[in-house]
C-alpha positions in Angstrom: -93.2 28.6 -33.1 -89.9 27.1 -31.9 -89.1 29.8 -29.4 -90.7 32.6 -27.6 -90.6 35.9 -29.5 -90.1 39.1 -27.4 -91.3 40.9 -30.5 -94.1 40.0 -32.9 -92.8 37.6 -35.5 -93.1 40.2 -38.3 -91.3 42.8 -36.3 -88.4 40.5 -35.5 -88.1 39.6 -39.2 -88.1 43.3 -40.1 -85.4 44.0 -37.5 -83.3 41.1 -38.9 -83.6 42.4 -42.4 -82.5 45.8 -41.4 -79.4 44.3 -39.8 -80.3 44.5 -36.1 -77.8 42.2 -34.5 -79.8 41.5 -31.3 -82.8 40.4 -33.4 -80.5 38.2 -35.5 -79.2 36.6 -32.4 -82.7 36.1 -31.0 -83.7 34.4 -34.2 -80.6 32.3 -34.1 -81.2 31.3 -30.5 -84.8 30.3 -31.3 -83.9 28.0 -34.2 -80.3 26.9 -33.8 -80.9 23.7 -31.8 -83.9 22.5 -33.9 -82.1 23.3 -37.2 -78.9 21.6 -35.9 -80.8 18.4 -35.4 -82.0 18.6 -39.0 -78.5 19.3 -40.2 -77.1 16.4 -38.2 -79.8 14.0 -39.5 -78.6 14.6 -43.0 -74.8 15.0 -42.6 -74.1 12.3 -40.0 -71.3 14.0 -38.2 -71.1 17.0 -35.9 -68.5 19.0 -37.9 -70.5 18.8 -41.2 -73.7 19.5 -39.3 -72.1 22.7 -37.8 -70.9 23.8 -41.3 -74.4 23.2 -42.7 -76.0 25.0 -39.8 -73.7 28.0 -40.4 -74.5 28.0 -44.2 -78.2 27.7 -43.4 -78.2 30.7 -41.2 -76.4 32.8 -43.8 -79.0 31.8 -46.3 -81.8 32.5 -43.8 -80.6 36.0 -43.1 -79.9 36.8 -46.7 -83.3 35.6 -47.8 -85.5 36.9 -45.0 -86.8 39.6 -47.3 -88.4 36.8 -49.4 -90.6 35.5 -46.7 -94.1 36.8 -47.6 -95.9 35.6 -44.5 -97.7 32.9 -46.5 -97.6 29.7 -44.5 -95.7 29.2 -41.3 -92.3 30.8 -40.7 -91.2 27.6 -39.0 -91.9 25.6 -42.2 -90.1 28.2 -44.3 -87.0 28.1 -42.1 -87.0 24.3 -42.1 -87.1 24.2 -45.9 -84.0 26.4 -46.0 -82.1 24.1 -43.8 -83.2 20.9 -45.5 -82.2 22.4 -48.9 -78.9 23.6 -47.4 -78.2 20.1 -46.1 -79.0 18.6 -49.5 -76.6 21.1 -51.1 -73.9 20.2 -48.6 -74.3 16.5 -49.6 -74.0 17.4 -53.3 -70.9 19.5 -52.6 -69.2 16.6 -50.9 -70.0 14.5 -54.0 -71.5 11.8 -52.0 -72.8 8.8 -54.0 -76.6 8.8 -53.6 -77.2 5.8 -55.8 -75.3 3.0 -54.0 -75.1 1.6 -50.5 -72.1 0.2 -48.7 -71.4 -3.4 -48.0 -74.0 -5.4 -46.1 -76.8 -2.9 -46.9 -77.3 -4.3 -50.4 -78.0 -7.8 -49.1 -80.6 -7.0 -46.4 -84.0 -8.6 -47.1 -87.2 -6.6 -46.6 -88.6 -8.4 -43.6 -89.9 -7.9 -40.0 -92.2 -5.1 -41.1 -93.6 -4.5 -37.6 -90.2 -3.7 -36.0 -90.4 0.0 -37.0 -93.9 0.3 -35.6 -92.6 0.0 -32.0 -90.0 2.8 -32.1 -90.4 6.5 -31.4 -89.3 8.9 -34.1 -86.1 9.9 -32.4 -85.1 6.2 -32.2 -85.7 5.8 -35.9 -83.7 8.9 -36.7 -80.8 7.8 -34.4 -80.8 4.4 -36.1 -81.0 6.1 -39.6 -77.6 7.7 -38.9 -76.1 4.3 -39.4 -77.3 4.2 -43.0 -75.1 5.2 -46.0 -75.4 8.8 -47.1 -77.7 8.0 -50.0 -80.1 5.8 -48.1 -80.2 8.2 -45.1 -80.9 11.3 -47.3 -83.7 9.7 -49.2 -85.2 8.2 -46.0 -85.1 11.6 -44.3 -86.6 13.4 -47.2 -89.4 10.9 -47.7 -90.2 9.6 -44.2 -89.4 12.7 -42.1 -89.8 15.7 -44.4 -92.7 14.3 -46.4 -91.3 14.9 -49.9 -92.7 12.7 -52.7 -90.3 10.4 -54.6 -90.7 12.7 -57.6 -89.6 15.8 -55.5 -86.7 13.8 -54.1 -85.5 12.8 -57.5 -85.6 16.4 -58.7 -83.8 17.7 -55.7 -81.1 15.0 -55.7 -80.6 14.6 -59.4 -81.6 10.9 -59.4 -84.5 9.0 -61.0 -87.8 8.5 -59.2 -87.3 4.8 -59.2 -83.8 5.2 -57.6 -85.5 7.3 -54.9 -88.1 4.5 -54.3 -85.4 1.9 -54.3 -83.2 3.8 -51.9 -86.2 4.3 -49.5 -87.1 0.6 -49.7 -83.6 -0.5 -49.0 -83.3 2.0 -46.1 -86.4 0.6 -44.5 -85.1 -2.9 -44.9 -81.8 -2.0 -43.3 -83.6 -0.2 -40.4 -85.9 -3.1 -39.8 -82.9 -5.4 -39.7 -81.0 -3.2 -37.3 -84.0 -2.7 -35.0 -84.8 -6.4 -35.1 -81.3 -7.3 -34.1 -81.5 -4.8 -31.2 -84.8 -6.3 -30.1 -83.2 -9.8 -30.1 -80.3 -8.5 -28.1 -82.6 -7.0 -25.5 -84.6 -10.2 -25.2 -81.4 -12.2 -24.8 -80.3 -9.9 -22.0 -83.6 -10.1 -20.2 -83.8 -13.9 -20.5 
């Protein structure tokens, strides 16, 4: 669980469903920072992430009665926020099928560069990707969706999802490789 419940999880959920403001605040406090990180990973800027976080909590509170206790509550909450972020992207009519500028010309090389980074470094670097590449990368590499699931969620083809992911990896490898070269030059 993300935070420490003062009440058992099921009781906290029941209290939230019945409109108990303290329980709703407790639930918000437990999940806000973790879900904000998810929102920011998809939206790229703080203002959109805050909007998405707000929308996600509205959906969470409105749908708590649908949680049946099957699987983890954390996972259920996370799915709501990922889906909310995807909807946010769709609402903004972001082009998920094309990259911007240099991204299309990057070759897929230096495969070992990603292996040396921690997850948060990859996510931070992924923020430099175009919206389409970043969304597919996050859904596949971070959230664990299949390309078929991504295609269905984003309204693109499965091959487009695979292509977007491949291009995103190539771009990330290139950026990371350039950073490594800069660090080596500074140390020399």
